[in-house]
C-alpha positions, 0 to 999 in steps of 0.5 A, spaced: 075 897 355 075 903 352 072 903 345 077 906 340 075 912 337 072 912 329 077 915 324 076 922 322 074 924 315 082 926 314 084 920 317 080 916 312 082 920 306 089 919 308 088 911 309 085 911 302 091 914 299 096 910 302 092 904 299 091 907 292 099 908 292 100 901 294 100 901 301 106 906 302 108 913 300 112 919 302 109 925 305 110 929 299 106 924 295 100 924 300 100 932 300 100 932 292 094 926 292 090 929 298 091 937 296 093 939 303 099 942 307 105 937 309 103 939 316 096 936 315 099 930 312 104 929 318 099 931 323 094 925 320 100 920 320 102 921 327 094 920 329 094 914 325 101 911 328 098 912 335 092 908 333 097 903 330 093 903 323 100 905 320 107 905 321 111 912 320 118 912 317 122 918 316 119 922 310 113 917 309 108 912 312 106 905 310 100 901 312 101 897 318 101 889 316 101 891 309 103 886 304 110 887 301 116 889 304 116 897 305 124 897 304 124 903 300 122 907 306 126 904 311 132 906 306 130 913 305 130 914 312 137 912 313 142 917 312 137 922 310 142 928 311 147 925 307 142 923 301 139 930 301 146 934 301 148 929 295 141 930 292 142 938 292 149 938 289 146 933 283 140 937 281 144 943 279 147 939 273 140 939 270 138 945 266 131 947 264 128 943 258 133 937 259 131 930 258 133 927 264 132 920 267 132 918 274 131 911 277 128 908 284 134 909 288 132 913 295 137 918 294 134 919 287 128 920 290 131 926 294 134 929 287 127 929 284 125 933 290 130 938 288 128 938 281 121 941 283 125 948 282 127 946 274 122 948 268 120 944 262 124 938 264 122 931 260 123 926 265 123 919 264 123 914 270 121 907 273 119 910 280 112 911 282 115 916 287 119 920 282 113 921 277 108 923 283 114 928 285 115 932 278 108 931 274 104 937 273 110 942 276 113 947 272 111 945 265 114 938 266 113 932 261 113 926 265 113 919 263 113 913 267 116 906 264 112 900 263 114 893 265 113 889 272 111 893 278 116 891 284 112 894 290 118 893 295 122 898 290 116 902 288 118 901 281 117 898 274 123 893 271 124 888 266 123 887 258 118 892 257 121 898 261 128 896 258 125 897 251 121 903 252 128 906 255 131 905 248 126 910 245 129 916 249 136 920 248 137 923 255 141 929 256 142 927 263 141 920 267 142 920 275 142 913 277 143 910 284 147 903 286 147 898 292 155 898 292 161 900 289 167 895 288 174 898 286 175 892 281 168 891 279 165 898 279 157 899 280 153 893 283 146 891 285 142 886 289 137 886 284 139 883 277 133 887 274 136 894 277 143 892 274 140 891 267 136 897 267 142 901 269 146 898 264 141 900 258 140 907 261 147 908 261 148 907 254 142 912 252 145 918 256 150 924 254 152 924 261 151 919 266 151 921 274 151 916 280 149 919 286 151 915 292 153 916 299 161 914 301 158 908 305 157 904 299 165 904 297 168 897 298 161 894 299 159 888 295 153 886 291 152 880 286 150 883 280 154 888 276 151 894 273 153 899 267 161 899 265 164 904 270 167 907 263 160 910 261 159 914 268 161 921 267 161 923 275 159 920 282 156 925 287 158 923 294 159 926 301 166 924 302 172 923 298 174 916 296 181 914 298 186 908 296 184 903 291 177 906 290 180 913 288 185 910 283 179 906 280 175 912 279 181 916 276 182 910 272 175 909 269 175 917 268 169 918 273 169 925 276 168 925 283 164 931 286 164 931 294 157 935 296 159 940 301 154 944 306 153 951 302 157 949 296 161 943 293 168 941 291 171 936 286 175 931 290 
C-alpha cells in the first residue's frame, strides 16, 4: 500500500485555521487569517480535498467529519450567481460612515464582500463570517454580538444578542429570510433567527430584505419582523400575483437586481 505523503507546512496551517474557525470557513476568511493569496488558499484546499482531509464547497471548505452540520456552506454554494447579483445591488444602499447591521444569511455574506469597498462603516453583526470579512478594512468599526453560538449558522443568537442590539441605532439593516408568504410575510426555520430579525427591524431607519425569488411562496414555521417595518426587498426576479400585491400592501419597495444595473419592479 502506498504511504500517504505528509502534509506540507501550508496544509497544516490551513487545517489549523479551519479548526480555529469552528471547522469550516469561506476562502476569504482563510485568506485573512493566513495572510496569503486566494489562489494559494484554493490550491491548498484542492490538495487537502484530494487527500480526503477536508470537503470543498463553493467559496469555502470544512473539515471532513467535523462536528456540526456545515449547512451554511452548502447554502452559500447554492444559487451563488443570484446571491452575488442581489448582494451587489444591496450593498449600494450603504454609504460611508453608516451604522449597518448584517445577519448570518448566505446572501448577506455576499453583501459583506461587496461592502469591503465602503469606508468607515460601523458594522454590527451576529455572523462570524461578516465580522471576519469587514474587520480592519477601510477604517471600519466592527462589533460581533454576544450570545449563544450556533455552529451550523456560524453566528450568535439568544437573549444576550438581542439585548445588545437594543443599544444600537442602525441607519441600515440588511436581513435574510428562509421563506416569504403572501399572508404571513417573512418566515424562518429557526425561532432564534426570527426573534433576532424582529429586534433588528425595530432598531433601524431602513430595513432591507435580500432574498432570491425562489423563496416567494415557501413556508417556514416561525414568523419574523412585521413586513410593514421592511422598507425594501432586493431580489433577482419580480414577484407576481398575490405576492406582488402583498408587497404593495405592506409598502415594500421591490427592487430587482439586474446584471450591469438595477430596476424597481
